[in-house]
C-alpha positions in Angstrom: -51.4 96.2 -15.2 -52.3 92.5 -15.7 -52.4 90.0 -12.8 -52.1 86.7 -14.9 -50.1 85.8 -18.3 -49.7 82.5 -20.0 -46.2 81.6 -21.4 -46.3 78.6 -23.7 -43.3 77.0 -25.0 -42.2 73.4 -24.8 -38.7 74.7 -23.7 -38.2 75.1 -19.9 -35.6 77.7 -20.4 -37.5 79.4 -22.8 -40.3 79.6 -20.3 -38.1 81.1 -17.8 -36.5 83.6 -19.6 -40.1 84.7 -20.9 -41.1 84.5 -17.5 -38.1 86.8 -16.4 -39.2 89.4 -19.1 -42.6 89.4 -17.3 -41.2 90.0 -13.9 -39.6 93.1 -15.4 -42.6 94.6 -17.0 -45.4 93.3 -14.3 -43.5 91.9 -11.1 -46.8 91.0 -9.4 -48.2 89.0 -12.2 -48.6 85.2 -12.3 -47.1 83.5 -15.1 -48.5 80.4 -16.1 -46.4 78.2 -17.7 -47.7 75.5 -20.6 -45.7 73.2 -22.8 -48.5 72.2 -25.1 -51.3 73.9 -27.0 -53.8 72.0 -25.4 -52.9 73.3 -22.2 -53.2 76.7 -23.4 -56.7 76.0 -25.1 -57.9 74.2 -21.7 -56.9 76.8 -19.8 -60.2 78.6 -18.8 -58.7 81.2 -16.5 -58.7 84.7 -17.4 -55.4 86.3 -18.6 -54.0 89.6 -19.8 -51.4 88.5 -22.2 -50.2 85.1 -23.9 -46.7 84.3 -24.7 -46.6 82.1 -27.2 -44.2 80.1 -29.4 -45.3 78.9 -32.9 -43.5 75.5 -32.5 -45.2 73.6 -29.7 -45.1 69.8 -30.1 -48.7 69.4 -30.3 -49.6 72.0 -33.2 -47.3 73.8 -35.5 -46.9 77.0 -37.1 -49.6 79.8 -37.5 -52.6 77.2 -36.9 -51.6 77.4 -33.2 -51.8 81.2 -33.0 -55.0 81.0 -34.9 -56.4 78.7 -32.4 -55.4 80.8 -29.5 -56.5 84.3 -30.9 -59.7 82.4 -31.6 -60.1 80.8 -27.9 -59.0 84.5 -26.4 -60.1 87.0 -28.8 -59.7 89.8 -26.2 -56.2 88.9 -25.0 -53.3 90.3 -26.5 -50.6 87.3 -28.0 -47.1 88.2 -28.2 -45.3 85.4 -30.4 -42.0 84.4 -29.5 -40.2 82.3 -32.1 -37.1 80.8 -33.4 -38.2 81.5 -37.0 -37.3 85.2 -37.9 -38.4 85.4 -41.6 -40.2 88.5 -42.0 -43.2 86.3 -44.3 -43.6 84.4 -41.0 -43.8 87.3 -38.9 -46.1 89.0 -41.3 -48.4 85.9 -41.2 -48.1 86.1 -37.6 -49.4 89.8 -37.7 -52.3 88.9 -40.1 -53.5 86.2 -37.8 -54.0 87.8 -34.6 -50.7 88.4 -32.8 -49.8 91.8 -31.3 -46.0 91.5 -31.4 -43.4 88.9 -32.5 -39.9 88.2 -30.8 -37.1 86.0 -32.1 -35.9 83.9 -29.3 -32.4 85.3 -30.0 -33.1 88.6 -28.9 -32.1 90.0 -26.0 -34.3 89.6 -22.6 -34.7 93.5 -22.8 -36.1 93.3 -26.1 -38.6 90.8 -24.7 -39.8 92.9 -21.8 -39.8 96.1 -24.0 -42.3 94.0 -26.1 -44.3 92.8 -23.3 -44.6 96.2 -22.2 -45.8 97.7 -25.5 -48.3 95.0 -26.1 -49.7 95.3 -22.6 -50.2 98.9 -23.3 -52.3 98.4 -26.6 -49.6 98.8 -29.1 -47.6 96.1 -31.6 -44.2 95.1 -31.6 -43.1 94.0 -35.0 -39.6 94.7 -37.2 -39.7 98.1 -38.2 -41.2 98.2 -41.8 -42.6 95.0 -41.6 -45.7 94.9 -44.2 -48.2 94.2 -41.4 -50.9 93.8 -44.0 -50.6 90.7 -46.0 -54.1 91.3 -47.5 -57.9 90.1 -46.3 -57.5 87.5 -48.8 -54.6 85.9 -47.4 -55.1 82.2 -46.2 -54.4 83.0 -42.9 -56.6 85.8 -42.5 -59.2 83.2 -44.1 -58.7 80.8 -41.5 -58.5 83.2 -38.9 -62.3 84.2 -39.8 -63.8 80.8 -39.1 -66.2 80.6 -35.8 -65.0 78.1 -33.3 -67.6 75.6 -34.5 -66.5 75.9 -38.3 -62.8 75.5 -36.9 -63.7 72.2 -35.1 -65.4 70.8 -38.3 -62.7 71.7 -40.4 -60.2 69.7 -37.9 -62.4 66.8 -38.1 -62.6 67.1 -41.8 -58.8 66.9 -42.0 -59.2 63.7 -39.8 -60.9 62.0 -42.7 -64.4 62.4 -41.0 -67.4 62.6 -43.1 -70.6 64.6 -42.3 -72.3 61.8 -40.1 -69.0 60.8 -38.3 -68.3 64.5 -37.6 -71.7 65.1 -36.3 -71.4 62.0 -33.8 -67.9 63.0 -32.5 -69.1 66.6 -32.0 -72.3 66.1 -30.7 -74.0 67.8 -33.4 -76.9 67.2 -35.9 -76.0 66.2 -39.7 -77.7 69.0 -41.0 -75.7 71.6 -38.8 -72.4 69.8 -39.9 -73.4 70.2 -43.5 -74.2 74.0 -42.8 -70.8 74.6 -41.1 -69.0 72.7 -44.2 -70.9 75.1 -46.6 -69.8 78.3 -44.3 -66.1 76.9 -44.0 -65.9 76.5 -48.0 -67.4 79.9 -48.7 -65.0 81.8 -46.2 -61.8 79.6 -47.2 -63.1 80.9 -51.0 -62.4 77.0 -51.9 -64.7 74.7 -54.0 -64.3 71.4 -51.8 -63.2 69.8 -48.6 -59.7 68.6 -49.8 -59.1 72.4 -50.7 -60.1 73.1 -47.5 -57.9 70.5 -45.6 -55.2 71.7 -47.8 -55.6 75.2 -46.6 -55.3 74.1 -42.9 -52.5 71.6 -43.6 -50.2 74.7 -44.9 -51.1 76.7 -42.0 -49.9 74.0 -39.6 -46.7 73.3 -41.3 -43.6 73.7 -39.4 -42.4 77.4 -40.6 -38.8 76.1 -41.2 -40.2 73.3 -43.7 
């Protein structure tokens, strides 16, 4: 059984509900709480589970899930979200989540999801189409390496190759190589299209 889990939600009551559900399944596990995506990404301690809200204040939507999955590739992620639309749930499944629970679900359902995910299973709505396609935008974004993802975020902020190289401590040649790889992996022809793809992933699922 796990010794530590990260609960990321910007609503204290939701974090407490997740903590209670975790306690039902793993009473001895430490529940580290985070209110922002930055706190999750800055947390370098080992964790056996991440319970993640998609609507964190500093990073919205599927983009936050992709970042956490990239930072912790061996850690199962259970999404707990107020958006229960099947397409968002399917996108979460394609982007690295091992389960998806609506915030309106009973505490017992959340505990069941935690138990199943920790046992190596998945917890999604029965009948959900879990394979949106290897060519989906979310899957393509998830294929980027951590370094490529950092360069893409810098591109989103308007940085040119020379500026990005300075900000990230890379050579300009390395940045150019990353940009080339980004365009290839995202199947786009220019930087604008790559940034638009990232923008769509970061969009509030309710928009």
